[in-house]
C-alpha positions in Angstrom: -6.5 18.9 -3.8 -9.3 16.8 -4.6 -11.8 14.2 -2.8 -13.9 13.6 0.2 -10.4 14.3 2.6 -8.7 17.7 3.2 -4.8 17.4 4.6 -6.8 18.3 7.6 -9.1 15.7 7.6 -8.0 12.1 6.6 -9.3 8.5 6.3 -10.8 7.1 10.2 -10.7 3.6 10.8 -13.9 1.7 9.9 -14.9 4.9 8.5 -13.9 6.4 6.0 -13.5 3.9 2.2 -10.1 4.6 1.1 -10.9 4.8 -2.8 -8.6 7.8 -4.1 -4.8 7.7 -4.3 -4.9 11.4 -2.9 -7.1 9.4 0.0 -4.8 6.9 0.2 -1.7 9.4 1.0 -3.0 11.4 3.1 -2.9 7.9 5.6 0.0 7.7 4.6 1.5 10.7 4.8 0.8 10.5 8.6 2.2 6.8 9.1 5.5 7.2 7.2 8.1 7.9 10.3 9.7 11.5 9.5 12.8 11.2 8.2 12.5 8.9 6.1 13.8 5.1 7.3 13.3 2.4 5.7 9.9 0.2 6.1 7.1 -0.6 4.2 3.7 -0.7 5.4 0.4 -2.5 4.8 -2.5 -1.0 4.8 -5.6 -3.6 5.2 -9.2 -2.4 3.4 -12.1 -4.3 4.6 -15.1 -5.0 1.4 -15.5 -0.8 1.5 -12.4 0.0 1.5 -12.3 1.0 5.4 -9.2 0.7 6.7 -9.2 -1.7 8.8 -5.5 -2.3 10.5 -1.6 -1.6 9.7 1.4 -4.2 9.5 4.6 -1.5 9.7 7.9 -2.9 9.2 10.6 -1.4 9.7 14.2 -2.5 8.4 13.4 -2.9 5.4 16.5 -1.9 3.0 16.3 -4.8 0.7 13.8 -3.8 -2.1 12.4 -7.5 -2.2 11.7 -7.3 1.7 8.6 -6.3 0.2 7.4 -9.7 -0.7 8.7 -11.0 2.4 5.8 -8.3 3.5 3.0 -9.5 1.0 2.9 -13.0 3.3 3.4 -11.6 6.1 -0.2 -10.1 5.5 -1.4 -13.3 3.9 -0.4 -15.5 6.0 -1.8 -12.9 9.7 -5.8 -12.6 7.5 -5.5 -16.4 6.1 -8.8 -16.6 8.4 -10.2 -13.4 8.6 -13.2 -12.4 7.3 -12.6 -8.3 7.5 -9.7 -8.6 5.4 -10.6 -7.9 1.4 -7.5 -6.1 0.0 -4.1 -4.4 0.5 -2.4 -1.4 -0.1 1.6 -0.9 0.4 4.5 1.1 0.4 7.7 0.9 0.7 10.1 3.5 2.0 12.9 3.6 0.1 15.1 7.3 1.4 17.2 8.3 -0.6 15.8 5.7 -3.7 12.9 5.2 -6.1 11.7 3.0 -8.2 14.2 1.3 -9.8 13.1 -1.2 -13.4 12.5 -4.8 -10.9 9.4 -2.9 -9.2 8.0 -4.3 -12.2 8.7 -7.7 -11.6 7.7 -7.1 -7.8 4.4 -5.5 -8.8 3.5 -8.8 -11.1 4.5 -10.6 -8.2 2.4 -8.6 -5.5 -0.8 -8.7 -7.2 -0.5 -12.7 -8.1 0.1 -13.2 -4.6 -2.0 -11.5 -3.5 -4.8 -12.7 -5.9 -4.6 -15.9 -4.3 -5.1 -15.1 -1.3 -8.5 -13.6 -2.4 -7.5 -10.4 -1.9 -7.3 -7.3 -4.3 -3.6 -5.3 -3.9 -5.5 -1.5 -4.7 -1.7 0.0 -4.8 1.9 -0.1 -4.2 3.7 3.2 -3.5 7.3 3.8 -3.6 8.3 6.5 -1.6 11.6 7.2 -1.5 13.2 10.3 -4.5 9.9 11.3 -5.1 6.4 8.8 -5.4 6.0 6.4 -7.7 3.3 2.9 -8.9 4.7 0.5 -10.6 1.1 -0.4 -11.1 1.1 3.1 -13.7 4.4 2.4 -14.8 3.5 -1.2 -16.3 0.6 0.5 -17.7 -2.1 -1.2 -15.9 -5.3 0.4 -14.9 -6.1 1.6 -11.6 -7.9 0.1 -8.8 -8.8 3.1 -7.5 -13.1 3.1 -7.3 -13.9 6.8 -8.2 
């Protein structure tokens, strides 16, 4: 294990910055329903990358549903001065990433940019965990 967190201590809202993929995954491990079900989570971050809110949307069976969740997030925080970034996680039981996720990443990144929010990462969780950003060869957006 690496970083400042262990499995016993995950990032606390409004206190601990989420600056590594490891710390984000520790938080998501606590948030994702078991057994896995189709859902999409959005962790909203302040300017210091501390979690300030979580939006969970269930029954996101259609893989394009992540785009609807992005719209929900951007509309929800439109007038918020406390939200500067987002971490997304799409849970796809029995499935995984797909080629269309590369286009979805580009669309998500653009939408969040237009809303003055940084899409820090998007995890696709199913048969494994993948990040479409990495599949595209884009550099990580983590601060550490």
